[in-house]
C-alpha positions, 0 to 999 in steps of 0.5 A: 441763776441757771437759765435755758437756751432758746434751743433748750426751751423747745423740748423734743422726744428722745428716741433711738438716740435722736432728738425728734421734734413734735409739732403739737406742743404745750407750754410749761409754767413756772409755778412760782411766778407763772412764767413760761419755761419751755414747750413740751411735746404732746405726742401721739401714740405712733411715737410709742411704736417708734420707741418700742422698735428702737428699744427692741433692737437695742435691748437684745445687744444691751442684754449681752453686755456683761452686767459690770459693763452696763454698771460702768454707764451708771457710774458715769451718769452719777459722776456727771450728775454730781458735777452738774448738781447745782444746775439740775437743782435749780432747773428742778425748782424752776419747773417743780417749785420746791425750795432749792435745798429740797431740790438739791436733796432730790438730785443727790438722791438720783446721784446716790441711786446711780452709784448704788445701782451701778454696784448691783452690776456685780451683785445681780445675784442668783443662787446655787442649790443642792439637788436631790439627784447625783451628778446634777447642778442647779442654780437660779439667775436673774434675767432681763424682762425686755422692754420696760415702760416707766411713768413718773409724776411731777413731784419728784421728777428726777428721784423717782425716774432714777429709782425706776430707770437705773435698776432696769438698765443695769439689769439689761432692759431697755426703757421707755419713759413717759415723764410728767408734762408738768416737769419735763426739763428733768427728763431732757437733762437726764437724757443728755446725761445718758447720752454723754455717759455713752449709753447705747442708742435705744436703751432709754427713750423718752416720749412726752405726752398726756397720760391718756394718750401716751401712758395708755399707749404704753400700757396697751403695747404688747411688747412693753412687758413691765409698767412701773407707775407712780401716781394717783390711786385712781389711775393706778387701778386702771393701769393694773386692770389693763396690765392684768388683762395682758398678764403684764408685770406692773409695779404701782406706787400710789398715794399715802395718808401718813401719820405722825404719832406723838405720845405723852413722853415725846420730845415735843419740840423735836416732834414739831420739827418733824411735823413741819418738815413732813407736812410742809416740805414740797408744800405737802405734795409728797406721797410720804407727806404727813397729813395727820398728827395723832397726838396723845390727849395729855400733850395735845394742847402743848403740841398744838400751841407750839406747832401753830407758833412754828407755822407762823415762822414758815417763809413762803415764796419762790423756791429759788429764794434761800429764805423760802421754806415752803414753795408754791403748789404745782398748778391751779388744779392742785390749788382747786383740790386743796380749796375743795378739801378746806371747805369739806373740813369746815362742813365736817365740823373740824376747826380751821386753826391756821391757813386754809387759804390761797395766797394772792397778794404782794409777791404771790399774785402770779404763782400758785401759793397756799398757806400752810394749814392746820385743822384741829378737833378732827375725828378719824372718820372725817374725809380730811383725815381719810383722803389724800389732799396733796397739799400743805394741810394737816389734821390733828387727831386726839387719842387716849393711848398707844393702842388707839393711836395705832388703830387711828393710823391704820384706819385709812386705805393707804399704807405708805409711811408712819412715824411715832415720837416716844422715849419708850423702847417698848412702845417703839417695838410695838409700833413698828410691829403693828403700824401697817405701813411699808415705812416706819419712822421713830422720832423722825418725820414721815419722809426722807427715804434712803435709796438702799432700802425698799420704798413702797407701801401696803393696801391702797398705796401699791401692789406689793412691789418696791422702788429703790433698794435691791428689791427694785430689781424684782420688778425689772428681772425674771427668775430663771432656774437652770439644771445641768445633769452630767450623769449621762443618763435620764434622771427623774426628779422626785422619782429616781431619788434614793429613798 
């Protein structure tokens, strides 16, 4: 099993290519067993000032490097990540808790993103266009914004970081990254990989600390012109408010209340597999997790029975155990929130059909484990069907037809991911048109996004920007229109055109 050296257990900020020790530190625990993993800095705002100064100097030179040259660094990063995939995966499971096969998938996502965004180094396309005047040339081009701030969560500590940092870097920006203090090891490992790949000093800087201190300092700093944030809806609104005050570009990816729709003609066994993976993978701690199952009345009983039976066979335990299918919750606060919603569901009149409890005996006493949970007899207006729980809790909602199913899906404040199981192609096209989410799956669960497509949602899930895909470049670039008049005389657009 992968281990950390004593030196690696005392994490430091990474600013201007140097490892900066911070005296104020906090312990980070393995959620599977409560053991201390590392000590992470709890930095003060002055660290952001230092990182901004380093980024300012570095970005000016980095922007002058031809984009294919910038891309070569990402190719090297991807190659190193591929070589270290198993080490990174095991470390990810240690700090995050997700089962090892999921951790490997997340690391692979980062590898894929490195190679994909490296390819954009030769495809940072603008446009050439006709002009309305003679002897004149017009084009548009992408330009770097300057200094980018990224704030990432603990549930996907390497995938989300690569979604944000790789397009920012290939576009010619410098990055200041505040990772979650719950999962700081992935940031340390990625910084070392960037260093080894030859990224110039100051192009990426990592500052550990709390959101209220370091995150706030990043948002308020006038020289950080873009904030890319993934986290809660409540925090995202505050980020948007402050960025709006400064006319600063902001990209928000927030919560989800995702549903799997199961119609009466669905392959029920396939639907059960998709629900299990979507609802209980990462212990339900995914913004794309399925937390609602909207099922046609004709197959509700069958689906419920098969789902309950399959849930009984889920093995819960340490993510490094290859037998485990569900790992721990990230911390006690996460457990407390889930327990609160279990009581809310009971008070609302939902039927607790399975789970609903913290696991505390045998091999679970030192970790943060929660039993996969199913509520039945849920109505769409119940809080457990409306609010993000962020745990392995699913609500079963019965409907009469496709129209009612789509309406139930859409009647939440979020709009990230949705899914429908059906064999009817007409229903498929109606659903993909009418489901108001940024991602729609057909005959698959609500999770499993691929890096070459845009990731993000509608309504309370975000503010219109997207992570991953070529669309991610829109967050980290500005458009510049260029006109070249070679007529040798004054030509006035819209005035001196031929009628």
